[in-house]
Residue, then its C-alpha position, 0 to 999 in steps of 0.5 A: a500500500a505504500a508504493a508511490g505508483a502501480a507500474p513498478a509493482v506490476d512489472a515485478w509481479a509479471e517478471r516473477a510470474a514469467a520466471r516461474d518462481l516456484s515458492a511464490a507460485e506454490l503459495q499463490v496456488q494455495l491462496d487461489l484454492q482458498a478463495q475458490q473454496q471460500s466461494e464454493e462454501e458460501g454458495k453451498a451455504a446460500a443453497a442450504t439456506t434456501a433449501v431449509e426455507e423450502e422444507e419443514v425443519p424440526l423445531y428443536g435440535g437445530g440450534a445445537a452447540p458446536h461441540v456435539a456429544p457423540a452418540a451414546p453406545p447401546p445401553a449395557k445390561k440392566v443392573g439388578l440385585h443379582a448383578l450387585r450380588r456378583m459385584y459384591e462377592s467378587g470384591e468389586p466396589l459399588s458406585v452409587l450416585t444420587a439423581y433427582d430428575y432426567p438430566s442428572a439420572r441420564l448423566a450419572d447412569g451414562a457415567g457408569a454408576d451401578v446404583l442411582l438413589v433418588g434421595d430425599s436430599l432433593g429437599m436441600v439440593v433441588l428444592g432449597q429447603d434447610d433439611t430433608t424433613e419437608v419432602t413428601v411421598s408425592q414429591m418423591v414419586h414425581h422425581c422418581q418418575a423423571a429419574a427413571r426416564g433417564t436411567r437405563r443401566a443402573l439400579l434405581v432406588a428411592d428414599l422413603p421420606f420422613g413420616a412415610y413409614l411410621t407403621p409397617q403398613a404405611a411403609a409397605s403402602n408408600g414403598v409400593r407407590l414409589v415402585k408402581e408410580g415412581r418406577a423405582d427398582a427398590v426403596k430405602l429407609e432409615g433406622g436399624v432395629r426400630a425399622a426392622e418390622q417395616v422392612r419385613a412388611m415391604v419385603d413381604a409386599g415384594l419390594a427390594v429394600m435398602g437400609h440406612v444406619g449411622f447418621t440418619p438425616q431425617s432424625v437430625a434433630q433427635l441426633g443433636g445435629y450433624r454428628v458422627q455416629g459410633r465413636s464409642a465402643a458401645e455406640a459401635r456395638s449398637l450400630l452393628e446390631d442395627a445393621e444386622a437387624l436390617q440384614e435379617a429383615g431382608c435388606f439387600a444392602v445397608v448405607l453407613e453414613m458418618v461412621p468412623a472408618p474402623v467401625a464401618a469396616l467392622i460392620t462390613s466384615k460382619l454382614r453378608v450384604p453390601t455396605i454403601g459408605i458415605g463419610a464411612g472410610g474406604g472399607t465399605s463395599g461401595q460409596v455413595q455421593v450426592f450429585h450436586d456435591v460431586l459437581g460443585l453445584y450446592d452452595k449451602l453446605s460442603p460436608r467433609f466427606s464429600h469431594q468436588f470432582a468438578r466445579l461447574e457452577g462457574p462455567m454454568r453461570a458464565a454460559l448463562g451470562r453469555y446468553c444474557a449478554a448476547v440477547k442484550r446486544r442482539s447478537f442472538p438469535a443469529r440467522r442460523h437460529s431462525f426460520g424463513m419463508s420461500d420467496a414466493e410466500t414472502r412476496l404474497l405476504e408483502a403484497e398484503f401487509g407491506p415489507p417487513p420492518p427492518p431488524p432492530a439495531p443493536p443498543a446504542r453505546a453510551s455517550r462519552a465526554r468529548a476531549p478538548n481535541g474533539h475526539a471521544s475520551p476513551a474509557p479507562l481500561a478495566r483491571p484484570h478480571e474486572p468487567q468493562r463496558g459491554g462485559l469486556r474483560l482485560v487480561r494482561s498476563i499468561d498466568e491470569w489467562r490460565q487462572l481464568q481457564r482453571s476457573g472453568e469459565l471457558a469450559a466447553a465453550r467455543v472460543g473464537l480468537v481475533p489476533t491483532m496488533g492494535a490500532l483497530h479499523a473496520g477490517h478487524l471489527r469485521l473479523v470480530e463480527m464473524a467470531r461473534e456469529a460462530s463462537d460462545v466466547v470471543v477473544a481479541s488479542v492486542f500485541v505489537n509483536p517486536k519479533q516480526f519487525n526487521k527495522a527498529d524505527d518501524l517498530a517504534r512508529y507502529p501506532r499503539t492505541l490500546e484504550e481506544d481499541a478496548a472501547k471498540l472491542a467492547a462495543a463490538g461484543v468482545d468478551l475478553l481482551f488479551a493484551p500482554s507486554a513484550g516481556e510477558m510474551y518473550p521473557e529473556e534470561e541473559g545468556s540463555p537461548q531463545p526459542f522461535v518457530d520457523v516454517s520452511g520455505f517462507d524465507l525464500l519468498p520475495e517478500a521475505r527477502h525484503r523483510p528478513g525475520h518477519f515470517r519467523g516472528v509471525a510464526t512464533v507469535v501465532t504459535k504462542l497465542l494458539n498455545i496460550l489461548q487455545p481457541s477453537t477458531v482463529y480469524f485472520g484477514q485476507k489482506d495479509g494473504l501469506q500470513c493466512v497461509l502461514a497460519r494454516r500450515l502452523v495449525a496443520g503441521l503442529n497439530f493445533d486443535t484450532e480452525v483457521v478462518v479467513g475473512d475478506t479484505v475490507r477496503e476504503p471506498d477508493g479500494l485501498a485495503m484498510s491497514s493500521r499502517n495507512v496513517h503513515l502514508s503521505q498525501e502523495e502515497r495515499e493518492a497513489a496507493p489505490l492504483v495497486y488494487t486497480a491494477l490487480l483487478k485488471l490483471t485478474e480479469a486478463h488472467k481469467a481471460g487466458e492472458r499469460s504474456p508478461a508484456a501483455l499483462r504489464a500493458c493492461a495494468a499500466 
């Protein structure tokens, strides 16, 4: 763009084409193929859109997230009492999880749990109650029905809630209801010797029954709060008697909750049925945990015996926040989430009611005070992890970014990256728009990469407008701005070798000979950004065609799990490609620069028409 005239550039281009410079030709072929592929894909997309509008489409399922889970394998054989017995006798630990509805049951069952327990703990973790005593039989039936629909393999056990088994007859009646209406495979009740008659009544009614001793949550008031049971020898002896009474009454398994590990191991050794521990050490026949505790989804209580194998509240809250923000800025729903009409039907509708109103515009940005020079004063940059206008969050270091990843906020999100060197213009913002349409989270990086400058004065002159860039990115809907320092990206230790990334063949290109080290610097910084930010998709502008080719080769050659998307060049009205460097053009250079694009258009037309003579190409572009 800095050329003062078009003819020298055209001559050089034609001479290189005539000399058949293989390296340049190879890259040019790739760029041609890329452009052709993009054109074909756009044509297919347009055809697909028309086809979709002409046919019936499902109301649900069309807006699936980009990361679609693989089809579930055929369900394994249903776990019954005989299967549990075989596991117990072989010494295989039994895995038990609570589940309260279709999603939790489907996930726990698919994860391989042997037993799913629809526990009355639903009163606390699902209904938000202070304890389990408010749960009713009808609520248990309701949740059992939902969990049963999500259970294919596991044995489904349902809790009898507080007050539902005061007598043997009530226990049998309510137990049958949980199996008959709730579709449970078995039922569970709390209590030892005092509950033996109820167990016998349910077994006589044809029910499979699981017992529960130790700390029994339904008796929390009677027990004096959440306290470990069986700490003394006398209490341990009593617990053993309770467990043995349940076994003799017909229970197929017994839960031991908040019992000292040695006591639980003793009871397990004395029984002929499996024990399921929760807060009872590792010497039981199996373990049970609450679904919400395992996934970090309960906010009121974190028992010592529970372990959070994941902390999903942060990622879930972040995903919901992205949805709310997308609605506010009208970036959702996009076209792919909407339904259309055929052209013929649209014309009929418009003939009767007139053309449809234009789509509502995105919310206007809040006005800002004007600086003395007449320009809008840029908003102050947000501190790390602090929301800015439009939800933009600024991250200045690699450690901060990795803390964000570890927090789970980006888990399962499709991340789109727009790497820039700042001084943003409409071309950059078009890439942001593309990323916004296809991504759950949009990240922009602003980093003036010193490794791709071969002249110190060129690096020093490069425009740096981070505050203005941040304001533009916030308005465009970017979620995260990664803006590290040079020292952060290239930490140097005196006397130590510095790593870099080189792509074979690029240093032989004519452009590389005029910019020694440039492509090595680009390859190094792109590799670093992909490694640090780990985006699903990275967006480049076609204006820097060789950099696009370089990025594709890096992703393929270094096995990055990232898709490279190239956006069309965005131009000024006179055809000059938008560039951050255009501000350095003199008036004379600015007036001459569009001639390069004009000449390239003429060359393209001549080449498509079959012209191959360098002299003729020079003449048509003069």
